[in-house]
C-alpha positions as CSV (number, residue, x, y, z in Angstrom):
1,M,3.5,4.4,-29.9
2,E,6.3,5.7,-28.0
3,S,5.9,5.1,-24.2
4,I,5.8,8.0,-21.7
5,L,8.8,6.3,-20.0
6,T,11.0,7.2,-23.0
7,D,13.5,9.6,-22.1
8,R,12.4,9.9,-18.5
9,P,14.8,7.7,-16.6
10,L,13.8,8.5,-13.1
11,L,10.0,8.0,-13.8
12,R,10.9,4.5,-15.5
13,Q,12.8,3.6,-12.3
14,Q,9.6,4.4,-10.1
15,I,7.4,2.3,-12.3
16,D,10.0,-0.7,-12.7
17,R,9.8,-0.5,-8.6
18,V,6.0,-1.2,-8.9
19,A,6.9,-4.0,-11.5
20,E,9.4,-5.7,-9.1
21,V,7.0,-5.4,-6.2
22,A,4.1,-6.8,-8.1
23,G,6.1,-9.8,-8.9
24,Y,7.1,-10.3,-5.4
25,L,3.3,-10.3,-4.3
26,W,2.5,-12.8,-7.1
27,Q,5.3,-15.2,-5.9
28,K,4.7,-15.1,-2.5
29,G,0.5,-15.8,-3.3
30,W,-0.3,-12.4,-2.0
31,A,-2.1,-11.5,-5.4
32,E,-4.5,-14.4,-6.4
33,R,-6.2,-13.3,-9.8
34,N,-6.4,-9.8,-9.9
35,G,-6.1,-9.2,-6.2
36,G,-4.3,-6.1,-4.7
37,N,-3.8,-2.6,-5.7
38,I,-0.7,-0.3,-5.9
39,T,-0.9,3.5,-6.6
40,I,2.1,5.8,-6.5
41,N,2.2,9.6,-6.8
42,I,4.7,10.4,-9.5
43,T,4.3,14.1,-9.3
44,E,7.9,14.9,-8.6
45,F,9.2,13.1,-11.7
46,V,6.6,14.6,-14.2
47,D,8.8,17.1,-16.5
48,D,7.4,20.1,-18.6
49,T,6.9,18.2,-21.9
50,M,4.9,15.5,-19.9
51,Q,2.7,18.4,-18.7
52,A,2.0,19.2,-22.3
53,L,0.8,15.6,-23.0
54,P,-2.7,15.3,-24.2
55,A,-5.2,13.2,-22.3
56,I,-6.3,9.7,-24.1
57,T,-9.6,9.6,-22.5
58,E,-12.3,12.0,-21.5
59,P,-12.3,13.3,-17.8
60,C,-13.4,10.6,-15.4
61,P,-15.0,11.5,-12.0
62,I,-13.3,10.5,-9.2
63,G,-16.5,10.6,-6.6
64,K,-15.4,12.9,-4.1
65,T,-13.4,16.2,-4.0
66,L,-9.8,15.8,-3.0
67,P,-8.4,19.5,-2.5
68,H,-4.7,18.5,-1.8
69,L,-4.0,16.5,-5.1
70,E,-4.5,19.5,-7.8
71,G,-1.8,19.2,-10.0
72,C,-0.8,15.6,-8.9
73,W,0.1,12.8,-11.3
74,F,-0.4,9.0,-10.4
75,Y,0.5,5.6,-11.9
76,C,-2.1,3.1,-10.8
77,K,-2.6,-0.6,-11.3
78,G,-5.4,-1.2,-13.9
79,T,-8.8,-2.4,-12.9
80,G,-9.2,-6.2,-13.4
81,R,-5.4,-6.4,-14.1
82,R,-3.4,-9.2,-12.6
83,M,-0.2,-8.3,-10.7
84,R,1.7,-11.1,-12.4
85,D,1.1,-9.4,-15.7
86,L,1.8,-6.1,-14.2
87,A,5.2,-7.2,-13.3
88,R,5.9,-8.5,-17.0
89,D,4.6,-5.3,-18.5
90,P,3.5,-2.4,-16.2
91,M,2.4,0.2,-18.8
92,A,-0.1,-2.3,-20.6
93,N,-1.4,-3.2,-16.9
94,G,-1.6,0.2,-15.2
95,A,-2.5,3.9,-16.0
96,V,-0.8,7.2,-15.7
97,I,-3.4,9.7,-14.8
98,R,-3.4,13.4,-13.6
99,I,-6.0,15.3,-11.5
100,L,-7.9,18.0,-13.2
101,P,-8.4,21.3,-11.8
102,G,-11.4,21.4,-9.2
103,C,-9.8,18.0,-7.8
104,T,-13.0,16.0,-8.6
105,N,-11.7,14.5,-12.2
106,Y,-8.8,13.0,-13.5
107,E,-8.0,11.9,-17.1
108,I,-5.6,9.2,-18.5
109,V,-2.4,10.4,-20.0
110,A,-0.6,7.2,-20.9
111,D,0.4,4.6,-22.4
112,A,-3.1,3.1,-23.0
113,P,-6.8,4.0,-21.9
114,I,-6.7,1.3,-19.2
115,A,-9.2,2.3,-16.2
116,P,-7.3,2.5,-13.1
117,T,-8.3,0.1,-10.1
118,S,-11.8,0.3,-8.9
119,E,-10.5,1.4,-5.6
120,L,-8.8,4.5,-7.3
121,P,-11.1,6.9,-5.1
122,S,-9.8,5.3,-1.7
123,H,-6.1,5.4,-2.8
124,L,-6.5,8.9,-3.9
125,A,-8.3,9.9,-0.6
126,V,-5.3,8.3,1.2
127,H,-2.9,10.5,-0.8
128,D,-4.9,13.3,-0.3
129,Y,-4.4,12.7,3.3
130,L,-0.9,12.2,3.3
131,L,-0.2,15.1,1.2
132,A,-2.6,17.3,3.9
133,Q,-0.3,16.0,6.7
134,G,3.0,17.0,5.0
135,S,3.9,13.4,4.7
136,P,6.8,12.3,2.3
137,Y,5.0,9.1,1.8
138,R,4.2,8.6,-2.2
139,A,3.0,4.9,-2.3
140,S,0.0,2.9,-1.2
141,L,-0.2,-1.1,-1.3
142,H,-3.3,-3.3,-0.8
143,T,-2.5,-7.0,-1.0
144,H,-3.6,-10.2,0.9
145,P,-0.4,-11.6,2.8
146,I,-2.0,-15.0,3.7
147,E,-0.7,-15.5,7.6
148,L,-1.7,-11.9,8.7
149,V,-5.2,-12.4,7.1
150,A,-5.3,-15.7,8.9
151,L,-4.5,-13.9,12.1
152,S,-7.4,-11.7,11.6
153,H,-9.9,-14.5,11.5
154,S,-9.2,-14.7,15.3
155,R,-11.0,-11.9,17.7
156,K,-8.0,-12.1,20.1
157,W,-5.9,-10.5,17.4
158,L,-8.4,-7.8,16.6
159,E,-7.7,-5.9,19.9
160,K,-6.2,-2.7,19.4
161,D,-2.3,-3.4,19.2
162,A,-2.7,-7.0,20.4
163,A,-1.2,-8.3,17.1
164,T,1.5,-5.5,17.2
165,R,2.8,-6.8,20.6
166,M,2.6,-10.4,19.5
167,L,4.4,-9.7,16.1
168,W,7.0,-7.4,17.6
169,S,7.9,-10.2,20.1
170,M,8.6,-12.9,17.5
171,I,11.9,-11.5,15.9
172,P,13.7,-8.1,16.7
173,E,13.5,-6.9,13.2
174,T,9.6,-6.5,13.3
175,K,9.9,-3.6,15.8
176,A,12.8,-2.4,14.4
177,F,11.7,-2.3,10.7
178,C,7.8,-1.6,11.5
179,P,8.3,0.5,14.8
180,R,4.6,1.9,13.9
181,G,3.0,-1.5,14.5
182,L,-0.1,-2.9,12.7
183,G,-3.5,-1.0,13.0
184,I,-6.8,-3.0,12.9
185,V,-10.1,-2.4,10.7
186,P,-13.0,-4.6,11.6
187,Y,-14.6,-6.2,8.6
188,L,-16.1,-3.7,6.2
189,L,-17.6,-4.2,2.4
190,P,-14.4,-4.3,0.0
191,S,-14.1,-1.2,-1.9
192,S,-16.8,0.7,0.3
193,V,-16.7,4.3,1.1
194,E,-16.7,3.0,4.9
195,L,-13.5,0.7,4.4
196,A,-11.5,4.0,3.0
197,E,-12.8,6.2,5.9
198,A,-12.0,3.7,8.3
199,T,-8.5,3.1,7.0
200,L,-7.8,6.9,7.1
201,R,-9.0,7.0,10.4
202,T,-6.4,4.2,11.5
203,L,-3.6,5.9,9.6
204,D,-4.4,9.0,11.4
205,E,-3.6,7.0,14.7
206,D,-0.1,6.9,13.5
207,Y,0.1,3.4,11.6
208,D,1.7,2.6,8.3
209,V,0.1,-0.7,8.0
210,V,-3.5,-1.4,8.4
211,L,-4.8,-5.0,8.7
212,W,-8.4,-5.1,7.1
213,E,-10.2,-8.2,9.0
214,K,-10.6,-11.3,6.9
215,H,-9.4,-9.3,3.7
216,G,-5.8,-8.3,3.5
217,V,-3.7,-5.1,4.5
218,F,-3.2,-1.5,3.4
219,A,0.5,-0.1,3.8
220,V,1.9,3.4,3.0
221,D,5.3,4.6,2.7
222,T,7.9,6.8,0.8
223,D,8.0,4.4,-1.9
224,I,6.6,1.0,-3.1
225,L,9.6,-1.4,-2.2
226,N,9.4,0.1,1.5
227,A,5.4,-0.4,1.8
228,F,6.0,-3.8,0.7
229,D,9.1,-4.3,3.0
230,Q,6.9,-3.3,6.2
231,V,4.1,-5.9,5.1
232,D,6.9,-8.7,4.3
233,V,8.4,-7.9,7.9
234,L,4.8,-8.1,9.6
235,N,4.1,-11.2,7.7
236,K,7.4,-13.1,8.4
237,A,6.6,-12.6,12.3
238,A,3.2,-13.8,11.7
239,Q,4.6,-16.8,10.0
240,I,7.1,-17.4,12.9
241,Y,4.1,-17.2,15.0
242,L,2.0,-19.7,13.4
243,A,5.2,-22.2,12.6
244,A,5.4,-22.4,16.5
245,R,1.9,-23.1,17.1
246,G,1.8,-25.7,14.2
247,M,4.7,-27.5,16.2
248,G,2.4,-27.4,19.1
249,F,3.2,-24.7,21.3
250,E,2.6,-21.2,22.3
251,P,5.9,-19.1,21.5
252,D,7.1,-17.3,24.5
253,G,8.0,-14.1,22.3
254,M,10.5,-11.5,23.2
255,T,9.5,-10.0,27.0
256,D,8.7,-6.5,27.6
257,A,12.0,-6.1,29.0
258,Q,13.6,-7.1,26.0
259,L,11.7,-5.0,23.9
260,R,12.4,-1.9,25.9
261,E,16.1,-2.9,25.4
262,L,15.7,-3.0,21.8
263,S,13.8,0.3,21.7
264,D,16.4,2.0,23.8
265,A,19.3,0.5,21.6
266,F,17.6,1.5,18.1
267,G,16.1,4.9,19.2
268,L,12.5,3.3,18.6
269,P,9.1,4.4,20.0
270,K,8.4,2.6,23.3
């Protein structure tokens, strides 16, 4: 069967980026078994002939009404699928879906009837929020970066912006590339409505990356590579902090004056 990516180079490029990031997540040890999820909004890459493609499943309920997603298309990691397999063959381990009129159901269009991630309602709720805000962000990523999750086991780093201040201070690039810092969501049941709602509230506080206590992170950005990069930069800062602690000392970190100088030099938020 011909793939939906055939003769659609821009769409293929987006899916290839997802596969690239999935490989990075596996290589870093951030995607054990079928851990983690990726969902990207591909609506702008859908042409007229793709619009006419028939569904390969019956309509599936989202579980909520998401009014800003009318006419939207998404590529989603498949439920139970491993990132290492998605990296090798994204269309055999993910689904292309379109949101149906009324914004309460979706249908799978290609390439195979693979059910999207079980966290699809949460991911779609985030995309609905982003579109409502007029955001250019089109990618959402959930993964399990080891050092950031380790920090979340200490109450000290769960205080608002405590982890952000420490991570920014470890290396100048952290604030330069993650100027909004790291939001915090206290532990809630994975895949729960409560976790999704808490994540939306935290994103609404002007964060791009949210740390879920004892679980992982959720990141949004313009595309999936940028979302990955934000998590990668923040986790590198956590690695530096934990490496210093492992050598037996508390790292000094950059001073407030040095961080202000950095913000002024690069036009970053204070």
